[in-house]
C-alpha positions as CSV (number, residue, x, y, z in Angstrom):
1,I,16.5,-13.0,2.0
2,N,15.0,-9.7,0.9
3,L,13.6,-10.7,-2.8
4,E,13.3,-8.3,-5.4
5,D,11.6,-7.4,-9.1
6,I,9.7,-10.8,-9.3
7,S,6.6,-10.7,-11.4
8,A,3.3,-11.6,-10.2
9,P,2.1,-14.4,-9.7
10,R,5.5,-16.0,-9.6
11,C,6.5,-13.9,-6.5
12,F,3.6,-15.4,-4.1
13,E,4.6,-19.2,-5.0
14,I,8.6,-18.5,-4.7
15,E,8.4,-16.3,-1.1
16,R,5.9,-19.5,-0.3
17,R,8.2,-22.2,-1.2
18,L,11.7,-20.2,0.1
19,Q,9.6,-19.6,3.5
20,E,8.2,-23.2,4.1
21,R,12.0,-24.7,3.7
22,L,14.3,-22.4,5.1
23,T,14.9,-21.2,8.6
24,I,15.6,-17.6,8.2
25,P,13.5,-14.9,7.1
26,V,12.5,-14.3,3.7
27,I,10.4,-11.4,2.4
28,H,9.3,-10.2,-1.0
29,D,10.5,-6.5,-0.6
30,D,7.7,-5.2,-3.5
31,Q,4.9,-7.0,-1.9
32,H,5.2,-6.6,1.7
33,G,7.8,-3.4,1.8
34,T,5.7,-1.5,0.0
35,A,2.5,-2.4,1.8
36,I,4.3,-1.2,5.1
37,V,5.0,2.1,3.9
38,V,1.8,2.6,2.2
39,L,-0.2,1.4,5.5
40,A,2.2,4.1,7.4
41,G,1.5,6.7,5.1
42,L,-2.4,6.0,5.1
43,L,-2.9,5.6,8.8
44,N,-1.2,9.6,9.0
45,A,-3.4,10.8,6.0
46,F,-6.3,9.6,7.6
47,T,-5.5,11.3,10.5
48,V,-4.8,14.5,8.8
49,V,-8.3,14.6,6.9
50,K,-10.0,13.1,10.1
51,K,-11.5,10.1,8.6
52,D,-12.3,6.9,10.2
53,L,-9.8,4.2,8.5
54,A,-12.4,1.6,9.9
55,K,-15.5,3.3,7.8
56,S,-13.5,4.0,4.8
57,T,-13.0,2.8,1.0
58,V,-9.9,2.4,-0.3
59,A,-9.3,2.0,-4.7
60,I,-6.1,0.3,-5.3
61,V,-5.0,0.6,-9.1
62,G,-2.7,-2.4,-10.1
63,A,-3.6,-5.9,-8.7
64,G,-0.3,-7.8,-8.8
65,A,2.4,-8.1,-6.4
66,A,2.6,-4.8,-4.3
67,G,-1.4,-4.3,-5.2
68,N,-2.3,-8.0,-3.4
69,A,-0.1,-7.3,-0.5
70,V,-1.3,-3.4,0.1
71,A,-4.7,-4.7,-0.1
72,R,-4.1,-7.9,2.4
73,L,-2.5,-5.2,4.7
74,L,-5.3,-2.8,4.5
75,L,-7.2,-5.4,5.7
76,L,-5.8,-6.6,8.5
77,A,-5.4,-3.2,9.6
78,G,-9.5,-3.0,9.9
79,V,-9.9,-0.4,6.6
80,G,-13.8,-0.7,5.6
81,D,-13.5,-2.4,2.3
82,V,-11.0,-2.6,-0.9
83,R,-11.5,-2.2,-4.3
84,L,-8.6,-3.9,-6.7
85,V,-8.6,-3.1,-10.2
86,D,-6.1,-4.8,-12.9
87,R,-6.0,-4.0,-16.6
88,K,-9.6,-5.5,-17.1
89,G,-11.7,-3.5,-14.8
90,I,-12.8,-4.0,-10.9
91,L,-11.7,-7.7,-9.2
92,T,-15.1,-9.6,-8.2
93,T,-15.5,-13.1,-7.9
94,E,-17.8,-13.1,-10.9
95,R,-14.8,-12.6,-13.2
96,T,-14.1,-15.7,-14.9
97,D,-10.7,-14.6,-15.8
98,L,-8.8,-14.0,-12.7
99,D,-5.8,-16.8,-11.6
100,P,-6.0,-18.2,-8.5
101,E,-4.1,-15.4,-6.3
102,K,-6.4,-12.7,-7.8
103,M,-9.5,-14.8,-7.2
104,E,-8.5,-15.4,-3.7
105,I,-8.0,-11.7,-2.6
106,A,-11.5,-10.9,-4.9
107,R,-13.1,-12.9,-2.4
108,M,-11.3,-11.0,0.5
109,T,-12.4,-7.4,-1.2
110,N,-14.9,-5.5,-3.1
111,H,-17.6,-5.9,-0.5
112,E,-20.2,-4.0,-2.3
113,K,-19.4,-6.4,-5.5
114,K,-18.8,-3.2,-7.5
115,T,-18.1,-3.9,-11.4
116,G,-16.4,-1.7,-14.1
117,T,-13.3,0.0,-14.7
118,L,-11.0,1.7,-13.1
119,H,-12.7,5.0,-13.0
120,D,-16.0,2.9,-11.4
121,A,-13.7,2.1,-8.9
122,L,-12.8,5.5,-7.8
123,V,-16.4,6.8,-7.5
124,G,-17.2,7.5,-3.5
125,A,-13.2,6.2,-2.4
126,D,-11.6,7.8,0.2
127,A,-8.1,6.8,-1.0
128,V,-6.7,5.7,-3.9
129,V,-3.0,3.7,-4.0
130,G,-1.6,3.4,-7.3
131,V,1.0,0.2,-7.6
132,S,0.7,0.4,-11.6
133,G,1.6,3.1,-14.3
134,P,1.4,6.3,-15.4
135,G,-1.3,8.7,-16.2
136,L,-3.9,6.2,-15.7
137,V,-5.6,8.8,-13.1
138,T,-7.4,11.9,-13.9
139,A,-8.2,14.8,-12.1
140,E,-11.8,13.8,-12.9
141,D,-11.7,10.8,-11.1
142,V,-10.4,12.5,-8.0
143,R,-13.5,14.8,-8.4
144,A,-16.0,11.7,-8.2
145,M,-14.0,10.4,-5.0
146,S,-15.3,11.4,-1.7
147,K,-14.6,14.9,0.0
148,D,-10.8,15.4,0.9
149,A,-9.6,12.4,-1.0
150,I,-6.0,10.8,-0.5
151,V,-3.9,10.1,-3.7
152,F,-0.9,7.6,-3.1
153,A,0.2,8.0,-7.1
154,M,3.4,5.4,-6.7
155,A,4.1,4.7,-10.3
156,N,8.0,5.7,-10.8
157,P,9.1,8.0,-12.7
158,V,5.8,9.1,-14.1
159,P,2.9,8.8,-11.6
160,E,-0.8,7.6,-12.0
161,I,-1.8,11.2,-11.7
162,M,0.8,14.3,-11.0
163,P,0.5,16.2,-8.0
164,D,-1.1,19.1,-9.0
165,D,-3.3,17.4,-11.3
166,A,-4.5,15.4,-8.1
167,R,-4.7,18.7,-6.0
168,A,-6.9,20.3,-9.3
169,G,-9.2,17.5,-8.3
170,G,-9.7,18.3,-4.9
171,A,-7.2,16.0,-3.1
172,A,-6.4,16.7,0.5
173,V,-3.2,14.3,1.1
174,I,-0.8,13.7,-2.2
175,A,1.8,11.2,-2.1
176,T,4.3,9.7,-4.6
177,G,7.2,7.1,-5.1
178,R,9.5,10.1,-6.2
179,S,11.5,12.4,-3.7
180,D,10.8,15.5,-5.3
181,F,7.5,15.7,-4.4
182,P,6.3,15.5,-0.4
183,N,5.6,12.4,1.2
184,Q,8.0,10.0,-0.7
185,V,6.5,6.3,0.0
186,N,9.5,4.5,-0.6
187,N,10.3,0.9,0.7
188,A,13.7,2.3,1.7
189,L,11.6,3.2,5.0
190,C,10.9,-0.4,5.7
191,F,13.5,-3.2,5.0
192,P,16.7,-2.0,7.0
193,G,14.8,-1.9,10.1
194,M,12.7,-5.3,9.3
195,F,15.7,-7.4,9.0
196,R,17.7,-5.0,11.7
197,G,14.5,-6.4,14.1
198,A,14.8,-9.9,12.5
199,L,18.7,-10.4,13.4
200,D,18.3,-9.0,16.6
201,N,15.4,-10.7,17.7
202,G,16.4,-14.2,16.4
203,V,13.1,-14.3,14.6
204,T,13.0,-16.6,12.0
205,R,9.7,-15.5,9.7
206,I,8.2,-12.1,9.4
207,T,4.4,-12.3,10.2
208,P,1.5,-10.1,9.0
209,A,1.1,-9.2,12.5
210,M,4.9,-8.0,12.5
211,E,4.0,-5.9,9.2
212,L,1.3,-4.6,10.8
213,A,3.2,-3.3,14.3
214,A,5.9,-2.0,11.6
215,A,3.4,0.0,9.9
216,R,2.2,1.7,12.9
217,A,5.5,2.1,14.3
218,L,6.7,4.1,11.1
219,A,3.8,6.2,11.2
220,A,4.5,7.1,14.6
221,V,8.1,8.4,14.0
222,V,5.8,11.5,12.2
223,K,4.5,12.8,15.7
224,N,2.3,15.9,13.9
225,P,1.2,14.8,10.4
226,T,0.2,17.4,7.9
227,A,-0.7,17.2,4.2
228,D,2.7,17.6,3.2
229,C,4.1,15.2,5.9
230,I,2.6,11.7,6.7
231,I,5.7,9.7,6.3
232,P,9.1,10.1,7.4
233,S,12.4,10.6,5.5
234,P,14.6,7.5,4.9
235,F,17.6,9.4,6.5
236,D,15.3,10.2,9.7
237,P,17.5,7.9,12.5
238,A,14.6,6.9,14.4
239,V,13.4,4.8,11.5
240,V,15.3,2.1,11.4
241,I,14.9,2.0,15.1
242,A,11.1,2.0,15.7
243,V,10.8,-0.8,12.7
244,A,13.2,-2.7,14.4
245,N,11.5,-2.7,17.5
246,A,8.2,-3.4,16.1
247,I,9.8,-7.0,14.9
248,R,10.0,-9.1,17.3
């Protein structure tokens, strides 16, 4: 079962209860599909800018289903720190307005206990992942990030920042959710191969370890990453095979 378009926080409970009751794979694509493809792209983006993922800070704009899942998978992959931002600012355990899901992820992220707005979250960050809404990030925000910043602006159809503006702010690698720009971060890169692998191998539950393996396999499809090619095309026949082989 591939769950789609269920809002947070309901999506977490719905997925959890289905996984407990069923003996077939259940996955919420907006959470885990997004997280897998984002991690794959970031692995190659950090290679392009010659930075260590383990020493990096990634800001995530949007703390709903996708943002929560991306944060969890990045932490599993060994990213240095994650700063999650919702409409009211940076998630921190000091806030009293967080639902249980946001409080749980707040405990796992933001090691510096940074507070403030979206703009504060981007200061010094190595990468930003936008899973929120249009026009929230400015070129000035990108300038405040670390040198050779990585910008994944995935709101559709209008991203958090347009590629030209991100480039003007000094971004070294830019990805969006659109097919008319380089580096489209598209969930379709994930779920066909994921279910192919689950069916082929009799998998009854997709685990975080499988998601991590799928992201690494997807990243490896791109043999020589460049700033304009950090993620394969959904039409690349190697994509489904690579992801399916990772799901065992």
